[in-house]
VOKOL-857976 format. One line per 4 residues: number of its first residue (from 0); for each residue x, y, z of N, C-alpha, C. Coordinates in steps of 0.05 Angstrom, whole numbers. Layout:
% residues N
NUM) X,Y,Z,X,Y,Z,X,Y,Z  ...
% end
This chain:
% residues 88
0) 17,-24,0,0,0,0,18,25,0  7,47,-10,24,71,-12,28,85,15  48,101,16,55,117,40,41,144,39  34,154,62,20,180,65,37,203,57
4) 25,224,46,39,249,39,36,268,62  58,283,68,58,302,90,69,329,81  65,349,97,75,376,92,105,374,86  114,386,64,142,386,57,151,364,38
8) 133,344,33,140,323,15,143,333,-14  159,320,-29,166,328,-56,145,319,-77  148,332,-101,133,323,-124,152,315,-146  143,301,-166,160,292,-188,169,315,-206
12) 157,339,-203,166,362,-218,187,379,-203  194,370,-179,214,385,-164,202,405,-144  176,405,-141,162,422,-122,159,407,-96  142,419,-78,136,406,-53,109,416,-42
16) 99,400,-23,74,408,-9,81,430,11  67,453,8,75,477,24,53,486,44  29,475,41,8,484,59,-13,462,62  -20,456,88,-40,436,93,-61,447,112
20) -86,438,109,-108,448,126,-111,432,152  -105,406,151,-109,388,174,-83,386,190  -76,409,202,-51,410,217,-51,392,242  -75,385,252,-78,369,276,-73,340,272
24) -73,330,247,-69,301,242,-41,298,231  -23,286,247,5,284,240,14,255,239  35,250,224,50,225,223,79,232,227  91,222,248,119,229,253,122,258,260
28) 101,270,271,102,298,279,98,318,256  92,309,232,88,326,209,60,323,199  46,345,193,18,345,184,14,330,158  -8,315,157,-15,299,134,-29,317,113
32) -24,311,87,-35,327,65,-60,313,54  -79,330,45,-104,321,34,-110,335,7  -130,325,-7,-139,338,-31,-145,368,-26  -135,385,-43,-139,414,-41,-116,428,-27
36) -98,414,-14,-75,427,-1,-56,437,-23  -40,457,-16,-24,471,-36,4,459,-39  14,460,-64,41,451,-72,53,473,-89  80,473,-90,94,490,-109,103,473,-132
40) 108,486,-155,119,472,-178,138,491,-193  163,483,-197,182,501,-210,179,503,-240  162,487,-252,158,488,-281,144,514,-288  155,528,-308,144,554,-316,114,552,-322
44) 98,570,-310,70,570,-314,54,554,-294  67,537,-279,53,520,-259,51,534,-232  73,545,-222,74,560,-197,62,545,-174  38,554,-165,25,541,-142,3,523,-153
48) 2,499,-144,-19,480,-152,-31,467,-127  -50,450,-131,-63,437,-108,-62,406,-112  -65,392,-90,-67,363,-91,-94,356,-103  -94,341,-125,-118,335,-139,-130,307,-133
52) -114,289,-122,-123,262,-117,-119,254,-88  -136,237,-78,-133,226,-51,-149,200,-49  -146,187,-26,-160,161,-22,-187,167,-8  -209,162,-22,-235,168,-10,-242,150,14
56) -227,129,18,-231,112,42,-217,122,67  -199,141,63,-185,154,86,-189,184,84  -205,195,102,-212,223,101,-206,237,128  -200,262,126,-197,280,150,-216,303,145
60) -234,307,164,-254,328,161,-269,326,134  -274,302,125,-289,298,100,-273,301,74  -246,304,77,-229,308,53,-210,285,51  -207,274,27,-190,251,22,-160,256,28
64) -147,237,41,-119,239,47,-103,231,22  -81,246,17,-63,241,-6,-42,220,1  -36,203,-18,-15,182,-15,5,183,-38  27,170,-34,48,168,-54,36,159,-80
68) 43,174,-102,32,167,-128,8,183,-137  -5,196,-118,-28,213,-126,-17,238,-141  -35,251,-155,-27,273,-173,-36,301,-162  -22,321,-172,-29,349,-167,-43,360,-191
72) -53,385,-189,-68,397,-212,-49,404,-235  -23,405,-230,-4,410,-252,6,384,-265  -3,361,-255,4,336,-266,27,322,-253  39,335,-232,61,323,-218,51,299,-201
76) 69,281,-195,63,258,-177,74,265,-150  58,259,-129,67,264,-101,86,241,-93  107,248,-78,128,229,-70,130,229,-39  123,208,-27,123,206,3,151,205,13
80) 156,218,36,182,218,49,183,199,73  160,188,80,159,170,103,150,142,95  159,123,111,150,96,108,136,87,133  129,106,150,117,100,176,86,96,176
84) 73,105,155,44,104,154,35,97,126  21,75,123,12,66,97,-19,64,97  -30,69,73,-58,66,69,-66,37,69  -91,32,73,-101,4,73,-109,-5,45
% end
């Protein structure tokens, strides 16, 4: 199963997750990312994007949690930095 995405995790375009709404839910002391949370992207014209995919079976405040391999609105793939928490 895939690993959870957290604040600061990288994307395949060289960006990272920069803002999360569910700051109270953490793994390893770092907030978990969900659909709609913000990412950066260094590709010209992409700038700030959002997490577009998440697992509908794992939600925080009604919003799907993002896992390794999910996509952002600019088409980047999210890359998990932890192996401590996996989806079911």
